[in-house]
C-alpha positions as CSV (number, residue, x, y, z in Angstrom):
1,M,0.0,0.0,0.0
2,K,1.1,3.6,-0.7
3,M,0.1,7.0,0.5
4,I,0.0,9.7,-2.2
5,V,0.1,13.3,-1.0
6,A,-0.4,16.0,-3.7
7,V,-0.4,19.7,-3.2
8,I,-2.1,21.5,-6.1
9,K,-3.9,24.7,-7.1
10,P,-7.4,25.0,-5.8
11,S,-8.7,25.7,-9.3
12,R,-7.7,22.2,-10.5
13,L,-9.4,20.3,-7.7
14,D,-12.5,19.1,-9.5
15,A,-10.6,17.9,-12.5
16,V,-8.1,16.0,-10.3
17,L,-10.8,14.4,-8.2
18,E,-12.5,13.1,-11.4
19,A,-9.2,11.8,-12.8
20,V,-8.1,10.1,-9.6
21,T,-11.4,8.3,-9.3
22,E,-11.2,7.1,-12.9
23,A,-7.6,5.8,-12.1
24,G,-9.0,3.6,-9.4
25,A,-8.7,5.4,-6.1
26,S,-11.7,4.6,-3.9
27,G,-11.4,7.6,-1.6
28,L,-9.3,10.6,-0.5
29,T,-9.0,13.4,1.9
30,V,-8.8,17.1,0.9
31,T,-7.4,19.8,3.0
32,E,-7.2,23.5,2.3
33,V,-3.6,24.6,3.0
34,R,-1.3,27.6,2.3
35,G,2.3,27.5,1.3
36,Y,5.0,28.5,-1.2
37,G,7.7,26.9,-3.4
38,R,9.9,28.5,-6.0
39,Q,7.4,31.3,-6.6
40,R,7.9,32.7,-3.1
41,G,4.5,34.3,-2.9
42,K,3.3,37.3,-5.0
43,T,2.7,41.0,-4.8
44,E,-0.8,42.3,-5.0
45,V,-2.4,45.8,-5.0
46,Y,-5.5,46.4,-2.8
47,R,-7.1,49.8,-2.7
48,G,-4.0,51.4,-4.0
49,A,-1.7,49.8,-1.4
50,E,0.8,47.2,-2.5
51,Y,1.3,44.2,-0.3
52,E,3.1,40.9,-0.5
53,V,1.2,37.6,-0.1
54,K,3.9,35.1,1.0
55,L,1.7,32.0,1.5
56,L,-0.5,31.1,-1.4
57,P,-3.7,29.0,-1.1
58,K,-3.3,25.4,-2.1
59,V,-5.2,22.1,-1.7
60,K,-3.6,19.0,-0.2
61,L,-4.9,15.6,-1.3
62,E,-4.1,12.4,0.7
63,I,-4.9,9.2,-1.2
64,A,-4.3,5.7,0.1
65,V,-4.0,3.2,-2.7
66,P,-2.9,-0.4,-3.4
67,A,0.7,-0.5,-4.8
68,D,-0.5,-1.7,-8.2
69,I,-2.4,1.5,-9.1
70,V,0.1,4.0,-7.7
71,D,1.5,5.0,-11.1
72,A,-1.9,5.4,-12.6
73,V,-3.1,7.7,-9.8
74,V,0.1,9.8,-9.8
75,E,-0.1,10.2,-13.5
76,A,-3.8,11.2,-13.3
77,V,-2.9,13.9,-10.7
78,A,0.1,15.2,-12.7
79,R,-1.8,15.3,-16.0
80,T,-4.9,17.1,-14.6
81,A,-3.2,19.5,-12.2
82,N,-0.7,20.7,-14.8
83,T,-1.4,24.2,-16.1
84,G,2.2,24.7,-17.3
85,K,2.7,27.6,-14.9
86,I,4.7,28.0,-11.8
87,G,2.9,26.9,-8.7
88,D,1.2,23.8,-10.2
89,G,2.2,21.8,-7.1
90,K,4.0,18.6,-6.1
91,V,3.2,14.9,-5.6
92,F,4.8,12.7,-3.0
93,V,4.5,8.9,-2.7
94,M,5.2,7.2,0.7
95,D,4.9,3.6,2.0
96,L,1.8,3.0,4.0
97,E,2.5,0.3,6.6
98,Q,-1.0,-0.2,8.0
99,A,-4.6,0.8,7.5
100,L,-7.7,0.1,9.6
101,R,-11.4,0.7,8.7
102,I,-12.8,1.7,12.1
103,R,-16.4,0.7,11.5
104,T,-15.7,-2.9,10.3
105,G,-12.2,-3.7,11.6
106,D,-11.0,-4.4,8.1
107,R,-7.2,-4.0,7.8
108,D,-4.7,-3.0,5.1
109,A,-5.8,-3.5,1.5
110,S,-9.4,-4.3,2.4
111,A,-9.6,-1.2,4.6
112,I,-8.8,1.1,1.6
113,A,-10.8,-0.8,-1.0
114,G,-14.1,0.8,-2.1
């Protein structure tokens, strides 16, 4: 089992959710977060005053999947989150040692299956 963590632009969320589901993921968690990478924020003007926004709004997806569909899910995220502009995001893949479905007591692969 693997845990895929993706940080993407909020505007791409709906497209990514659809693609990830089609790739075989049976569920995920979405969190609104703020951060920066190479872009280091941006400067905006509000009512004539210029100010710097250092942390930009992003969306963090956490997706637990069986090892055999990791590549398909990662590719789906990368393809649909890509706008070709700075700030598109990152995808991280980590080993997932254990999973437990609290309601039924199912463990590991059966706990993350739809």
